DSSP file (Angstrom, degrees, kcal/mol; ACC not computed):
  #  RESIDUE AA STRUCTURE BP1 BP2  ACC     N-H-->O    O-->H-N    N-H-->O    O-->H-N    TCO  KAPPA ALPHA  PHI   PSI    X-CA   Y-CA   Z-CA
    1    1 A X              0   0    0      0, 0.0     2,-0.6     0, 0.0     0, 0.0   0.000 360.0 360.0 360.0-177.1  -23.3  -30.8   74.7
    2    2 A X        -     0   0    0      1,-0.0     2,-0.4     0, 0.0     0, 0.0  -0.757 360.0-147.4 -88.6 118.8  -24.3  -30.3   71.2
    3    3 A X    >   -     0   0    0     -2,-0.6     3,-0.6     1,-0.0     2,-0.2  -0.709  11.7-130.6 -90.4 135.7  -27.6  -32.1   70.3
    4    4 A X  T 3  S+     0   0    0     -2,-0.4    -1,-0.0     1,-0.2     0, 0.0  -0.519  82.0  24.7 -80.7 148.9  -28.1  -33.4   66.8
    5    5 A X  T 3  S+     0   0    0     -2,-0.2    -1,-0.2     1,-0.1    -2,-0.0   0.675  75.6 121.6  79.4  18.8  -31.2  -32.7   64.8
    6    6 A X  S <  S-     0   0    0     -3,-0.6    -2,-0.1     0, 0.0    -1,-0.1   0.473  81.6-112.4 -93.8  -1.0  -32.4  -29.5   66.5
    7    7 A X     >  +     0   0    0      3,-0.1     4,-2.7     4,-0.0     5,-0.2   0.753  65.6 146.5  82.1  24.3  -32.3  -27.5   63.2
    8    8 A X  H  > S+     0   0    0      1,-0.2     4,-2.3     2,-0.2     5,-0.2   0.888  72.7  50.6 -61.9 -38.9  -29.4  -25.2   64.1
    9    9 A X  H  > S+     0   0    0      2,-0.2     4,-2.5     1,-0.2    -1,-0.2   0.945 112.7  44.9 -64.1 -48.2  -28.3  -25.1   60.5
   10   10 A X  H  > S+     0   0    0      1,-0.2     4,-2.4     2,-0.2    -2,-0.2   0.900 113.3  51.1 -63.4 -41.6  -31.7  -24.2   59.2
   11   11 A X  H  X S+     0   0    0     -4,-2.7     4,-2.4     2,-0.2    -1,-0.2   0.907 111.3  48.0 -62.7 -41.3  -32.2  -21.6   61.9
   12   12 A X  H  X S+     0   0    0     -4,-2.3     4,-2.8    -5,-0.2    -2,-0.2   0.918 111.6  49.0 -66.5 -43.3  -28.9  -20.0   61.2
   13   13 A X  H  X S+     0   0    0     -4,-2.5     4,-2.3     2,-0.2    -2,-0.2   0.897 112.0  49.5 -63.5 -40.1  -29.6  -19.9   57.4
   14   14 A X  H  X S+     0   0    0     -4,-2.4     4,-1.9     2,-0.2    -2,-0.2   0.911 111.6  49.0 -63.9 -42.6  -33.0  -18.4   58.1
   15   15 A X  H  X S+     0   0    0     -4,-2.4     4,-2.7     2,-0.2    -2,-0.2   0.940 112.0  47.6 -61.7 -48.2  -31.4  -15.7   60.4
   16   16 A X  H  X S+     0   0    0     -4,-2.8     4,-2.7     1,-0.2     6,-0.2   0.876 108.3  56.2 -62.2 -37.1  -28.8  -14.9   57.8
   17   17 A X  H  <>S+     0   0    0     -4,-2.3     5,-3.1    -5,-0.2     4,-0.3   0.914 111.1  43.8 -59.7 -42.9  -31.4  -14.6   55.1
   18   18 A X  H ><5S+     0   0    0     -4,-1.9     3,-1.0     3,-0.2    -2,-0.2   0.932 115.4  47.1 -67.9 -46.0  -33.3  -12.1   57.2
   19   19 A X  H 3<5S+     0   0    0     -4,-2.7    -2,-0.2     1,-0.2    -1,-0.2   0.875 115.1  45.7 -64.9 -38.0  -30.2  -10.1   58.1
   20   20 A X  T 3<5S-     0   0    0     -4,-2.7    -1,-0.2    -5,-0.2    -2,-0.2   0.386 114.6-115.1 -89.7   4.6  -28.9  -10.0   54.6
   21   21 A X  T < 5 +     0   0    0     -3,-1.0    -3,-0.2    -4,-0.3     2,-0.2   0.812  50.1 172.2  72.1  31.8  -32.3   -9.1   53.1
   22   22 A X      < -     0   0    0     -5,-3.1    -1,-0.2    -6,-0.2    42,-0.0  -0.485  18.2-175.4 -74.3 144.7  -32.9  -12.2   51.1
   23   23 A X        -     0   0    0     -2,-0.2    -1,-0.1     2,-0.1     3,-0.1   0.368  39.8-119.7-121.5   1.2  -36.4  -12.6   49.6
   24   24 A X  S    S+     0   0    0      1,-0.2     2,-0.2    39,-0.2    40,-0.1   0.845  73.7 121.6  60.9  36.6  -36.1  -16.1   48.1
   25   25 A X  S >> S-     0   0    0      1,-0.0     4,-1.1     0, 0.0     3,-1.1  -0.663  84.5 -94.2-117.0 176.1  -36.8  -14.7   44.6
   26   26 A X  H 3> S+     0   0    0      1,-0.3     4,-2.0    -2,-0.2     5,-0.1   0.767 120.2  71.3 -63.4 -23.2  -34.7  -14.9   41.4
   27   27 A X  H 34 S+     0   0    0      1,-0.2    -1,-0.3     2,-0.2     4,-0.1   0.888  96.8  50.4 -58.1 -39.3  -33.3  -11.5   42.3
   28   28 A X  H X4 S+     0   0    0     -3,-1.1     3,-1.0     1,-0.2    -1,-0.2   0.917 110.3  48.7 -64.3 -43.4  -31.4  -13.3   45.1
   29   29 A X  H 3< S+     0   0    0     -4,-1.1    -2,-0.2     1,-0.2    -1,-0.2   0.826 118.8  38.4 -67.9 -32.2  -30.0  -15.9   42.7
   30   30 A X  T 3< S+     0   0    0     -4,-2.0    -1,-0.2     2,-0.0    -2,-0.2   0.078  79.7 147.3-109.4  23.3  -28.8  -13.4   40.2
   31   31 A X    <   -     0   0    0     -3,-1.0     2,-0.2     1,-0.1    -3,-0.1  -0.343  48.3-120.4 -59.4 135.7  -27.6  -10.7   42.5
   32   32 A X        -     0   0    0      2,-0.1     2,-0.3    -2,-0.0     4,-0.2  -0.556  32.0-114.5 -86.7 146.1  -24.7   -8.9   41.0
   33   33 A X  S    S+     0   0    0     -2,-0.2     2,-0.2     2,-0.1    53,-0.2  -0.947  86.2  49.8-128.6 149.1  -21.2   -8.7   42.6
   34   34 A X  S    S-     0   0    0     51,-0.5    52,-0.2    -2,-0.3    51,-0.2   0.497  93.3-119.9 -69.3 157.0  -19.3   -6.9   43.8
   35   35 A X        -     0   0    0     50,-3.3    -2,-0.1    -2,-0.2    -1,-0.1  -0.265  36.8 -87.5 -63.3 152.8  -21.9   -5.4   46.0
   36   36 A X    >   -     0   0    0     -4,-0.2     3,-1.8     1,-0.1    -1,-0.1  -0.243  39.7-109.3 -59.8 152.0  -22.6   -1.7   45.7
   37   37 A X  T 3  S+     0   0    0      1,-0.3    -1,-0.1    -3,-0.1    -2,-0.1   0.851 120.6  48.5 -53.1 -38.7  -20.4    0.5   47.8
   38   38 A X  T 3  S+     0   0    0      1,-0.1     2,-1.0     2,-0.0    -1,-0.3   0.611  93.7  86.3 -79.0 -11.1  -23.4    1.3   50.1
   39   39 A X    <   +     0   0    0     -3,-1.8    -1,-0.1     1,-0.1    -4,-0.1  -0.761  43.7 157.5 -95.2  98.0  -24.3   -2.3   50.5
   40   40 A X        +     0   0    0     -2,-1.0     2,-1.3     2,-0.0    -1,-0.1   0.015  19.8 137.3-109.6  27.6  -22.2   -3.7   53.3
   41   41 A X        +     0   0    0    -21,-0.1     2,-0.3    44,-0.1    -2,-0.0  -0.623  26.9 136.8 -79.5  95.8  -24.5   -6.7   54.2
   42   42 A X        -     0   0    0     -2,-1.3     2,-0.4   -23,-0.0    47,-0.2  -0.947  35.7-152.4-135.1 156.6  -21.9   -9.4   54.8
   43   43 A X  E     -a   89   0A   0     45,-2.5    47,-3.0    -2,-0.3     2,-0.5  -0.982   8.5-146.7-134.2 145.0  -21.7  -12.1   57.5
   44   44 A X  E     -a   90   0A   0     -2,-0.4     2,-0.5    45,-0.2    47,-0.2  -0.954  17.4-167.8-107.7 123.5  -18.9  -14.1   59.0
   45   45 A X  E     -a   91   0A   0     45,-2.9    47,-2.8    -2,-0.5     2,-0.5  -0.958   2.0-164.4-117.5 117.7  -19.8  -17.6   60.0
   46   46 A X  E     +a   92   0A   0     -2,-0.5     2,-0.3    45,-0.2    47,-0.2  -0.902  19.5 164.3-106.6 121.7  -17.4  -19.5   62.2
   47   47 A X  E     -a   93   0A   0     45,-2.6    47,-0.7    -2,-0.5    48,-0.4  -0.852  44.3 -80.4-132.3 163.2  -18.0  -23.3   62.4
   48   48 A X    >   -     0   0    0     -2,-0.3     3,-1.8    45,-0.2     4,-0.5  -0.373  42.5-119.7 -61.9 145.3  -16.1  -26.4   63.5
   49   49 A X  G >  S+     0   0    0      1,-0.3     3,-1.3     2,-0.2     4,-0.4   0.863 111.4  61.0 -55.5 -39.3  -13.6  -27.7   60.9
   50   50 A X  G 3  S+     0   0    0      1,-0.3    -1,-0.3     2,-0.1     4,-0.2   0.675 110.1  41.5 -65.5 -15.9  -15.4  -31.0   60.6
   51   51 A X  G <> S+     0   0    0     -3,-1.8     4,-2.7     2,-0.1    -1,-0.3   0.363  83.2 101.9-110.8   3.4  -18.6  -29.3   59.5
   52   52 A X  H <> S+     0   0    0     -3,-1.3     4,-2.1    -4,-0.5     5,-0.1   0.911  84.5  45.5 -56.5 -48.6  -17.0  -26.7   57.1
   53   53 A X  H  > S+     0   0    0     -4,-0.4     4,-2.2     1,-0.2    -1,-0.2   0.895 113.1  50.3 -63.2 -41.4  -17.9  -28.6   53.9
   54   54 A X  H  > S+     0   0    0      2,-0.2     4,-2.9     1,-0.2     5,-0.2   0.922 110.1  49.6 -64.0 -44.6  -21.5  -29.3   55.1
   55   55 A X  H  X S+     0   0    0     -4,-2.7     4,-2.8     2,-0.2     5,-0.2   0.914 109.7  52.2 -60.4 -42.5  -22.1  -25.7   56.0
   56   56 A X  H  X S+     0   0    0     -4,-2.1     4,-2.0    -5,-0.2    -1,-0.2   0.938 112.8  44.7 -58.5 -48.0  -20.8  -24.6   52.6
   57   57 A X  H  X S+     0   0    0     -4,-2.2     4,-2.4     1,-0.2    -2,-0.2   0.924 114.1  48.4 -62.9 -46.2  -23.1  -27.0   50.8
   58   58 A X  H  X S+     0   0    0     -4,-2.9     4,-2.8     1,-0.2     5,-0.5   0.897 110.8  50.6 -65.0 -40.7  -26.2  -26.1   53.0
   59   59 A X  H  X S+     0   0    0     -4,-2.8     4,-1.5    -5,-0.2     6,-1.0   0.908 114.2  44.2 -63.4 -41.5  -25.6  -22.3   52.5
   60   60 A X  H  < S+     0   0    0     -4,-2.0     4,-0.5    -5,-0.2    -2,-0.2   0.864 118.2  45.2 -70.6 -35.7  -25.4  -22.7   48.8
   61   61 A X  H  < S+     0   0    0     -4,-2.4    -2,-0.2    -5,-0.2    -3,-0.2   0.946 128.0  19.9 -73.3 -49.7  -28.4  -25.0   48.6
   62   62 A X  H  < S+     0   0    0     -4,-2.8    -3,-0.2    -5,-0.2    -2,-0.2   0.626 124.9  44.7-101.9 -15.8  -30.9  -23.3   50.9
   63   63 A X  S  < S-     0   0    0     -4,-1.5    -3,-0.2    -5,-0.5   -39,-0.2   0.594  81.9-134.9-111.0 -10.1  -29.8  -19.7   51.1
   64   64 A X        +     0   0    0     -4,-0.5     2,-0.3    -5,-0.4    -4,-0.2   0.883  54.6 153.9  53.3  38.3  -28.9  -18.5   47.6
   65   65 A X        -     0   0    0     -6,-1.0     2,-0.8   -43,-0.0    -1,-0.2  -0.697  52.7-127.8 -95.4 148.6  -25.8  -16.9   49.2
   66   66 A X        -     0   0    0     -2,-0.3    22,-2.8    -3,-0.1    23,-1.9  -0.888  40.7-165.1 -91.0 111.8  -22.5  -16.2   47.5
   67   67 A X  E     -b   89   0A   0     -2,-0.8     2,-0.4    21,-0.2    23,-0.2  -0.805  18.2-168.3-108.1 138.1  -20.2  -18.0   50.0
   68   68 A X  E     -b   90   0A   0     21,-2.6    23,-2.9    -2,-0.4     2,-0.5  -0.995  17.1-140.9-121.7 130.4  -16.4  -17.7   50.3
   69   69 A X  E     -b   91   0A   0     -2,-0.4     2,-0.7    21,-0.2    23,-0.2  -0.796  10.7-163.9 -93.9 129.3  -14.5  -20.2   52.4
   70   70 A X  E     +b   92   0A   0     21,-3.2    23,-0.5    -2,-0.5     2,-0.3  -0.823  43.6 108.6-115.7  89.2  -11.6  -18.7   54.5
   71   71 A X  S >  S-     0   0    0     -2,-0.7     3,-1.8    21,-0.1     2,-0.1  -0.933  75.9 -27.1-162.2 136.4   -9.4  -21.5   55.6
   72   72 A X  G >  S+     0   0    0     -2,-0.3     3,-1.5     1,-0.3     4,-0.3  -0.346 129.8   3.1  62.2-127.7   -5.9  -22.8   54.8
   73   73 A X  G 3  S+     0   0    0      1,-0.3     4,-0.3     2,-0.1    -1,-0.3   0.645 131.0  58.8 -70.0 -14.8   -4.8  -21.9   51.2
   74   74 A X  G <> S+     0   0    0     -3,-1.8     4,-2.5     1,-0.2    -1,-0.3   0.467  78.2  97.5 -91.0  -1.1   -8.1  -20.0   50.5
   75   75 A X  H <> S+     0   0    0     -3,-1.5     4,-2.4     1,-0.2     5,-0.2   0.927  83.7  42.3 -55.5 -54.6   -7.5  -17.5   53.4
   76   76 A X  H  > S+     0   0    0     -4,-0.3     4,-2.2     1,-0.2    -1,-0.2   0.912 116.5  46.8 -64.0 -43.7   -6.0  -14.7   51.4
   77   77 A X  H  > S+     0   0    0     -4,-0.3     4,-2.4     1,-0.2    -1,-0.2   0.858 112.1  52.2 -67.6 -33.1   -8.4  -14.9   48.4
   78   78 A X  H  X S+     0   0    0     -4,-2.5     4,-2.3     2,-0.2    -2,-0.2   0.910 109.5  48.3 -68.2 -41.8  -11.3  -15.1   50.8
   79   79 A X  H  X S+     0   0    0     -4,-2.4     4,-2.5    -5,-0.2    -2,-0.2   0.916 112.3  49.5 -63.7 -41.8  -10.2  -12.0   52.7
   80   80 A X  H  X S+     0   0    0     -4,-2.2     4,-2.2     2,-0.2    -2,-0.2   0.916 109.9  50.8 -62.9 -43.3   -9.8  -10.1   49.4
   81   81 A X  H  <>S+     0   0    0     -4,-2.4     5,-3.2     1,-0.2     6,-0.4   0.895 111.3  49.1 -60.7 -40.1  -13.3  -11.2   48.2
   82   82 A X  H ><5S+     0   0    0     -4,-2.3     3,-1.4     3,-0.2    -2,-0.2   0.940 111.6  47.5 -65.3 -46.7  -14.7  -10.0   51.5
   83   83 A X  H 3<5S+     0   0    0     -4,-2.5    -2,-0.2     1,-0.3    -1,-0.2   0.830 112.6  49.7 -64.5 -32.0  -12.9   -6.6   51.2
   84   84 A X  T 3<5S-     0   0    0     -4,-2.2    -1,-0.3    -5,-0.2   -50,-0.2   0.403 112.8-120.6 -85.7   2.6  -14.0   -6.2   47.6
   85   85 A X  T < 5 +     0   0    0     -3,-1.4   -50,-3.3    -4,-0.2   -51,-0.5   0.863  69.9 138.1  58.5  39.2  -17.7   -7.1   48.5
   86   86 A X      < +     0   0    0     -5,-3.2     2,-0.3   -52,-0.2    -4,-0.2   0.153  62.1  37.9 -99.8  17.6  -17.6  -10.0   46.2
   87   87 A X        -     0   0    0     -6,-0.4   -20,-0.2    -5,-0.2   -52,-0.1  -0.974  58.5-149.7-156.0 165.0  -19.4  -12.3   48.6
   88   88 A X  S    S+     0   0    0    -22,-2.8   -45,-2.5     1,-0.3     2,-0.4   0.721  85.9  36.5-107.0 -34.9  -22.2  -12.3   51.2
   89   89 A X  E     -ab  43  67A   0    -23,-1.9   -21,-2.6   -47,-0.2     2,-0.6  -0.982  61.4-159.5-127.0 128.9  -21.0  -14.9   53.6
   90   90 A X  E     -ab  44  68A   0    -47,-3.0   -45,-2.9    -2,-0.4     2,-0.5  -0.941  16.3-159.1-104.0 118.6  -17.4  -15.7   54.7
   91   91 A X  E     +ab  45  69A   0    -23,-2.9   -21,-3.2    -2,-0.6     2,-0.3  -0.868  24.4 150.9-103.1 124.0  -17.3  -19.2   56.1
   92   92 A X  E     -ab  46  70A   0    -47,-2.8   -45,-2.6    -2,-0.5     2,-0.3  -0.846  31.5-131.8-142.9 178.3  -14.4  -20.0   58.4
   93   93 A X  E     -a   47   0A   0    -23,-0.5   -45,-0.2    -2,-0.3   -47,-0.0  -0.912  18.2-132.1-133.3 159.3  -13.4  -22.2   61.3
   94   94 A X  S    S+     0   0    0    -47,-0.7     2,-0.1    -2,-0.3   -46,-0.1   0.502  81.9  97.2 -88.8  -4.5  -11.6  -21.7   64.6
   95   95 A X              0   0    0    -48,-0.4    -2,-0.2     1,-0.1   -48,-0.1  -0.475 360.0 360.0 -79.9 155.7   -9.4  -24.7   63.9
   96   96 A X              0   0    0     -2,-0.1    -1,-0.1   -25,-0.1   -24,-0.1   0.457 360.0 360.0 -93.4 360.0   -5.9  -24.2   62.4
């Protein structure tokens, strides 16, 4: 089963920071959007529905990511934001 307190959230945020080229500087916080045409560094993060809000908060708090949630009524606008490179992380769930 899934064990609590193993740092999975922090490990995932650290991994995404490395993959998306984050440097933990003010440059990350003030990154301009939409991303440049050649900059296709985006990530899709799929989480359980019950943790969607927590993941959103943790990503914004610790990662300096521009996050778009893709679930329910936000689905179409999130897909559009992703296609327009107006976000770095698309957060969604496998629940309906």
